[in-house]
C-alpha positions in Angstrom: 236.0 -144.9 126.2 234.5 -143.9 129.2 233.2 -146.6 131.8 229.4 -146.2 130.6 230.5 -147.3 126.9 232.5 -150.2 128.2 229.9 -151.6 130.2 227.2 -151.1 127.3 229.7 -152.8 125.0 230.0 -155.8 127.5 226.1 -156.0 127.5 226.1 -156.2 123.8 228.3 -158.9 124.1 226.5 -161.0 126.2 224.5 -163.6 125.1 221.4 -163.1 127.4 219.7 -166.0 128.7 215.9 -165.3 128.1 213.6 -168.2 129.7 210.7 -168.3 127.2 207.0 -169.0 127.8 204.9 -171.0 125.6 203.6 -167.7 123.8 207.3 -166.9 123.0 207.3 -163.9 125.4 210.5 -162.6 127.1 210.4 -163.5 130.5 213.9 -162.2 131.3 216.4 -159.8 131.1 219.5 -158.3 132.2 219.5 -156.5 135.5 220.6 -153.0 135.4 222.4 -150.9 138.0 221.2 -147.3 137.9 224.6 -146.1 138.0 225.3 -147.5 134.3 222.1 -145.7 133.1 221.7 -142.6 135.4 219.6 -141.1 133.0 216.7 -143.4 133.7 213.8 -142.3 135.9 210.1 -143.5 136.6 207.2 -141.8 136.7 204.5 -142.4 139.5 201.6 -141.6 141.0 201.9 -139.7 144.7 200.0 -142.6 146.0 203.2 -144.7 145.0 201.4 -146.3 141.8 203.9 -146.9 139.2 203.1 -145.1 135.8 205.9 -145.1 133.3 209.2 -145.0 132.5 211.3 -141.8 131.4 214.5 -140.2 130.8 216.5 -137.2 132.1 217.3 -134.6 129.3 218.4 -132.0 131.6 218.3 -131.3 135.3 214.7 -129.8 135.1 213.5 -131.8 132.1 212.3 -135.4 132.1 211.1 -137.3 128.6 208.4 -139.8 128.4 205.4 -140.8 126.3 202.1 -138.6 126.0 200.1 -141.8 127.0 201.5 -141.8 130.4 199.4 -138.9 131.2 195.9 -140.2 130.5 193.9 -139.7 133.5 196.7 -138.4 135.5 197.0 -134.5 136.4 200.1 -133.2 136.2 200.5 -132.0 140.2 199.9 -135.5 141.1 202.6 -137.1 139.1 206.1 -137.9 140.8 209.4 -138.6 139.1 211.8 -141.1 140.9 215.6 -140.7 140.0 218.8 -142.6 140.8 217.0 -146.1 141.8 217.1 -149.2 140.3 213.9 -150.4 142.0 210.5 -149.6 140.9 208.8 -147.9 143.8 211.6 -147.3 146.1 215.1 -145.7 146.7 216.5 -143.0 144.8 215.0 -139.4 145.3 211.4 -138.3 144.4 210.6 -135.0 142.7 207.5 -133.1 142.2 206.3 -132.3 138.9 205.5 -128.5 137.9 204.0 -128.6 134.4 203.4 -131.5 131.9 203.6 -130.8 128.0 202.2 -133.2 125.5 203.5 -132.8 122.0 200.8 -130.5 119.9 200.4 -133.3 117.2 199.4 -136.2 119.7 195.5 -135.8 119.8 194.2 -139.3 120.5 195.2 -140.6 124.2 192.5 -143.2 123.9 194.2 -144.6 121.0 197.9 -143.9 121.3 200.0 -144.3 118.3 203.9 -143.9 117.8 204.4 -140.6 116.1 204.2 -137.7 118.5 203.4 -139.8 121.4 205.9 -137.8 123.6 205.5 -136.0 126.9 207.7 -133.3 128.4 207.8 -133.1 132.3 209.2 -129.7 133.8 210.0 -130.5 137.8 209.5 -128.2 140.5 213.1 -128.5 141.8 216.5 -129.4 139.8 218.0 -132.8 139.9 221.4 -132.9 141.3 223.4 -134.8 138.9 225.8 -137.5 140.6 226.7 -140.9 139.6 223.0 -142.1 139.8 221.6 -138.9 137.9 222.8 -137.6 134.7 221.1 -136.2 131.5 221.4 -138.1 128.2 222.1 -136.2 125.0 219.5 -136.3 122.4 220.3 -138.0 119.1 219.4 -135.3 116.7 221.9 -136.3 113.9 220.2 -138.8 111.1 223.6 -140.5 111.0 223.2 -141.7 114.7 220.2 -143.5 113.5 221.3 -145.0 110.1 224.8 -146.1 111.7 223.7 -147.3 115.1 223.7 -151.2 114.8 222.2 -151.8 118.3 220.7 -150.1 121.0 219.7 -150.6 124.7 216.1 -150.5 125.9 215.3 -150.1 129.5 212.0 -150.6 131.7 210.1 -152.3 134.4 208.3 -154.5 132.0 206.6 -157.9 132.4 208.8 -160.9 132.8 208.1 -164.1 134.3 204.5 -163.2 135.8 202.4 -162.6 132.9 200.5 -159.8 135.3 203.3 -158.5 137.0 206.1 -156.1 136.2 209.5 -156.4 137.3 210.5 -154.7 140.3 213.9 -154.3 139.5 215.2 -152.3 136.2 216.2 -154.4 133.3 217.7 -153.8 130.0 217.5 -155.5 126.7 219.9 -155.1 123.5 217.8 -154.8 120.2 219.3 -154.8 117.0 218.3 -151.6 114.7 216.4 -152.1 111.4 218.1 -149.5 109.3 215.9 -149.2 106.5 211.8 -149.2 107.2 209.6 -150.5 109.5 207.0 -153.0 108.7 204.4 -150.5 107.9 207.0 -148.6 105.6 207.5 -145.7 108.0 211.3 -144.0 107.8 213.6 -145.0 110.5 213.8 -141.2 111.1 209.9 -140.9 111.8 209.9 -144.5 113.9 212.8 -146.4 115.3 212.6 -150.0 114.4 214.2 -153.0 116.0 213.8 -156.6 115.4 215.3 -159.2 117.8 213.6 -162.1 117.7 212.3 -163.2 121.4 213.5 -160.1 122.8 211.8 -156.6 123.1 209.9 -154.3 125.4 206.7 -155.3 127.2 203.6 -153.9 129.2 205.2 -151.4 131.8 208.0 -150.4 129.6 206.3 -147.3 128.1 207.9 -144.1 128.5 211.3 -145.6 128.7 214.3 -144.8 126.8 216.3 -146.7 123.6 219.7 -145.7 123.9 222.2 -145.8 121.1 225.0 -148.3 122.1 227.5 -146.7 119.7 226.9 -143.3 120.2 225.4 -143.0 123.8 222.5 -141.0 122.6 218.7 -141.1 123.0 217.1 -142.6 120.0 213.9 -143.2 120.6 211.3 -143.7 123.8 208.8 -146.6 124.3 205.7 -145.3 122.8 204.3 -148.8 121.3 203.4 -152.2 122.6 201.1 -154.4 121.0 201.4 -157.1 123.7 203.8 -159.6 121.5 206.6 -158.6 123.8 209.4 -159.7 121.5 207.8 -161.4 118.6 209.6 -164.0 116.7 208.7 -162.2 113.2 207.3 -158.8 113.5 209.7 -155.4 114.2 208.9 -153.3 117.3 209.0 -149.7 116.9 209.7 -146.8 119.1 208.9 -143.1 119.0 211.7 -141.1 117.0 213.7 -138.6 119.0 214.8 -137.0 115.6 211.0 -136.2 114.7 210.2 -134.4 118.0 213.7 -132.5 118.6 212.7 -129.1 117.7 209.7 -129.5 119.9 211.8 -130.7 122.9 214.1 -127.7 122.7 211.7 -125.2 122.0 209.5 -126.5 125.1 212.6 -125.7 127.2 213.4 -122.6 125.9 209.9 -121.2 126.1 209.6 -122.3 129.8 212.7 -121.4 131.6 211.2 -119.3 134.4 
């Protein structure tokens, strides 16, 4: 077992101490060091405005959510790698081209299915202890056999209007049958951990299988309940779009 797997196992075993607001929102989380999750990146506007989270899937490519590109030109987007801070540290990369999944058509009313964005960078990311690609989960067993997953982001914490300045992670329990609306887990990755979850500011961020260390999903949906005690949350499924991801990379190698 490598160091990363050991650390993630320890995170799973922790009983995270979440303070709770009157509405039941998560107002805390486990602070994450980027060396433990080196695939995480943040998307921002060149004017230093945070946009979304994302994941490194190769030295030239980043995966995020399609809704993150609303009203943002690809030439104005930047990717920050190697940093646990929201708008500082690490290295900033320019975006060459953005690709939205062709089946995602409604940017004004984002849905989970096909809410995916791929960004090709101008220059490759140099991999080191703070920057690494995450492997995509393309085997159905990785979804059905993963008991827990790690979600990452800069989402809202104590302040209902302010996002976290430090990267945080939360361990969520996967529902290995169906989501609330009856969708298959291979179309939507469902989690249900009462009073834990993602919130505004986490969109585009990764959901990693703790058991397999692979990318199961992307934060593509948030109903602003932020860790509801009853309802499940769901993420865009990598399994649903993995062929498009590989085809996009193959067709844009130059």
